C-alpha positions in Angstrom: 114.8 20.3 119.0 112.0 19.9 121.7 109.9 17.9 120.4 110.4 15.6 123.3 112.1 13.0 122.1 114.1 12.4 125.5 111.1 12.3 127.9 108.6 11.1 125.3 111.4 8.0 124.1 111.7 6.9 127.8 109.4 6.2 128.3 108.2 4.4 125.1 111.5 1.9 125.9 109.9 1.2 128.8 106.3 1.0 128.1 108.1 -1.7 124.6 110.8 -3.0 127.1 113.3 -1.9 125.7 116.4 0.1 126.1 116.0 3.3 125.2 119.5 5.0 124.0 120.1 9.0 123.2 122.1 9.6 120.0 124.0 12.4 121.2 124.7 11.4 124.9 126.1 8.5 123.2 128.1 10.5 120.8 129.4 12.8 123.9 130.4 9.9 124.9 132.6 8.7 122.1 134.0 12.1 121.4 134.8 12.7 125.1 132.4 15.9 125.4 129.7 17.6 125.4 128.0 18.2 121.6 128.1 22.3 122.7 131.7 21.2 123.0 132.0 19.4 120.0 130.3 22.1 117.9 132.4 25.0 119.8 136.3 23.3 119.6 135.4 21.1 115.9 132.6 22.9 114.2 128.8 21.2 112.9 129.7 19.0 109.6 133.2 17.3 112.4 129.6 17.1 114.7 127.3 15.3 112.1 130.3 13.1 110.8 130.3 11.4 114.1 127.4 11.3 114.5 126.8 9.6 111.6 129.3 6.6 112.5 127.5 6.9 115.9 124.5 6.2 115.1 124.2 2.9 112.2 126.6 1.5 114.6 123.5 1.6 117.2 121.3 0.8 114.7 123.2 -2.3 114.7 123.8 -3.1 118.0 119.8 -4.5 117.9 116.2 -3.9 119.3 115.8 -0.3 121.1 114.3 3.1 121.4 116.8 5.7 119.8 116.7 9.3 119.8 118.3 10.7 116.6 119.1 14.5 116.8 116.9 16.7 114.9 119.9 17.3 111.9 120.4 13.6 112.2 117.6 12.5 109.9 118.1 15.4 107.4 121.4 13.7 106.0 120.3 10.9 103.9 122.7 8.1 104.5 121.6 8.8 108.3 117.9 8.3 107.3 118.6 5.7 104.5 120.2 4.0 107.7 117.2 4.3 110.0 115.0 2.9 107.3 116.3 0.2 106.6 116.9 -0.8 110.3 113.8 0.1 111.9 110.5 2.1 112.4 111.0 5.7 112.1 108.8 7.9 114.4 108.4 12.1 114.0 107.1 14.0 117.1 105.9 16.7 115.1 105.6 19.9 117.4 103.7 23.3 116.3 106.8 26.6 117.2 105.2 27.9 120.1 105.6 24.7 121.5 109.0 24.2 120.3 109.9 27.4 122.0 108.8 27.0 125.4 110.8 23.8 125.8 113.9 24.8 124.4 113.5 27.7 126.9 113.3 25.2 130.1 117.5 24.1 129.3 120.8 25.4 127.2 123.0 23.7 125.6 121.9 23.3 122.4 124.5 24.9 119.3 122.1 25.5 116.7 120.6 28.1 119.7 123.3 29.9 120.8 123.7 33.3 120.2 120.4 33.6 118.2 117.4 34.7 119.0 115.4 30.9 119.8 112.0 31.4 118.1 113.8 32.4 114.7 115.7 29.4 114.4 113.4 27.8 114.9 111.1 29.1 112.6 114.6 27.8 109.8 114.2 25.0 111.0 111.1 23.8 110.8 111.1 25.5 107.3 114.0 23.3 106.4 113.7 20.0 108.1 109.6 19.5 108.3 109.2 18.7 104.7 112.0 16.3 105.2 111.0 14.9 108.2 107.6 14.2 106.5 109.6 11.5 105.2 109.4 9.2 108.2 107.8 6.1 108.3 105.0 7.7 111.3 104.1 11.5 112.7 103.1 11.9 115.8 101.5 15.5 116.8 102.8 16.6 120.5 101.8 19.5 122.3 100.9 20.3 125.9 99.2 16.4 126.5 101.6 14.3 128.9 104.3 12.4 127.4 102.5 8.9 128.3 99.6 10.1 126.2 101.7 10.3 123.1 103.8 7.4 123.4 99.8 6.2 123.4 99.6 8.2 120.2 103.4 5.8 119.4 101.9 1.8 120.5 98.6 2.8 118.3 101.2 3.7 115.6 103.3 1.1 115.8 101.2 -2.1 116.3 99.1 -0.6 113.3 102.6 0.0 110.7 103.5 -3.8 111.8 99.5 -4.7 110.6 99.8 -6.6 107.3 97.7 -4.7 104.1 94.0 -6.4 104.0 94.3 -8.3 100.8 91.2 -7.5 98.0 89.3 -10.4 96.8 88.8 -10.6 92.9 85.5 -12.4 91.5 
């Protein structure tokens, strides 16, 4: 939440000449209501069930840049599917950066009726150790999204390079 996955993801997709898909938008479309409404009407558990199904479908629809919500990678089954079907990229950001970014727009169910800095700090403590399982980690801050895209493209290039083989005599 606030890492820049949508703005960076759109730019990355354009750079890679791939379609961009936001999992939360797909979940909203499938449910016929916003993510916030899903949380309010059915609860987080129902949202996560739908998220798991939608992401599994999206991963099998062909190559794309897929932005997943912050809780998706926390689900072991979803994380395994992502690992099997793609290269995962974690856009890591410091707490101050996240607080600044999430203040720009609403519609964030986990921040409803709570103090954002406190809640984000709690989420960081729980989620960052799991996010560290991603194939690639890219730090984001105040740099423009294009700079983050450059870093991701370079990391993807390095990720796909075969490891050097040392010859022994």
